[in-house]
N, C-alpha and C positions, 0 to 999 in steps of 0.2 A: 501850384505844383510845378516841381523842375521837370526840364526833360528827360531827365533819368528814370523819372515818377513815372511819366507818361509813356517811355520807352517797356517799362517794370508793366506796365498796363496791357502792354499790349502783345509783350510776349505771355504773360497769364494766359489771354484769348485765345492766342494761338497755341499754345503747349496743349490744349482740351482736346485738339482736331489731330488726328494719326494720319489721315489719308490728305494728301495734296489735293484732290480735287475740294474736298471738304476748304481748304484752305485757300484756294481758288476760289471758292461761293461767299466764304467772307470776305476776300477783298471786292467780289463785286458787289456786293451786299454794302460795304463802308463806302464803297463809289457812287453808290446809287441815292446811299441816304445825305451824301453829300451836295446843299445847297448848289443848284444853277450857278455857274458865273455870267455876273450883269453883261450882256450882249458887247455894251460899251468897252470891254475887258479885251475881246477876243479878237485883237489887231495885232497885225503881223510882229509888232515891236513887244507882246508878251508870249510869243511863240518860242518856245524853250528849241533853241537846237541841239541835234544830236539824238531826237527822241524820232522812233519810226512813225510813231502816230504825231495826231497834232494835240499837244500840250500847251494849254494856256495858263501864264503863270502872273497873278497881280500883286504885290506886295506894297502895304501902305503902311508907315513909321507914325505911330502917335504917341504920342507920351514915354518915348522911349522904346516901345518894344515895336517890333515888325509882326503884321498881320498878313497872312499870306491867304489868298484865296484861287482855285484854279479849276480848269475843268478840262475833260480828253476826250477823245472821241471814241476813246477805246475802251471795253469797259474793264478790265484788269488793271492796264495801264492808270484808271480813274482810281481805282481802288488804292494803286502802289500813292499816286500823288496825295490821297487823303488821309494816308497814315503818315505821310511826310508833314502835311500840313497839321495832322493832330499833334505830332512831336513838338515841330520846332514855332509853329504860329504862336502869337502873343508872348515871344522872347526877346528879348535885348538883342542885339547885333551882337556883342561879345559872346551871349549864351551862345549865339548860333555858331560862331566860328569854332569853340571850345568842344562843341558836342561832340561827341565818340557817336557815331548814330552806329551801336553795339548792336540793336535791337534786329536790323534787316538780317546778318548772321544767325542771332539766336531761333526767329522762326522758320529760316532757312530759305531765307525770300532767294536771296543773291543764287543759289545753288540751282535753284525751279525755275529759273527765269531763263527765257532765252538768251540768245548773248545780245538780241539787238534790244530787248527788252531791258537789260541788264546794263546798256551803255545809256540807253533812255534814264533810267536809274540814276547813274553816276550824273548824266546831262541836270537832272533835274536838282539833284544835290546842289551841285557847283553854282548854279543858276541861284537858289535860295542863299549859298554863302556869299555871293559877288552882290546880291542886294544888301545882305549883311553888312559887306564891307563898305559898300555904299552907303549904305546910312550911316554907320560910325564914324566916316570919314566928313561929312556931315555934321555929324554931332550935335 
């Protein structure tokens, strides 16, 4: 399944919900369904700069693909990072670097986030792309 296939799935899931309270609830549910991050990864070096809440992101490179795991101490942010992981995890570094993350605008996420959460979203994407650049460079 491609990054765009996964984005289209998410757009379909959110398109059935008209009310933003329902969409927030779906985000919270997605965050709660996520596996908790192993305590050994909750380190200072895995914290994402630029997020108001605490977000830890772990990236592992296996067989040419990056596997992401993350956790946040904020419910909605946990859901946002769960969406990003669902879209980008288990892709190649090049696929991640080339990805146009159109689902964010399509589901109306950016326009319904506070400025600080919006900055956090940008910081999470930037960090995931930085991992992709680093793993690509190691090649």
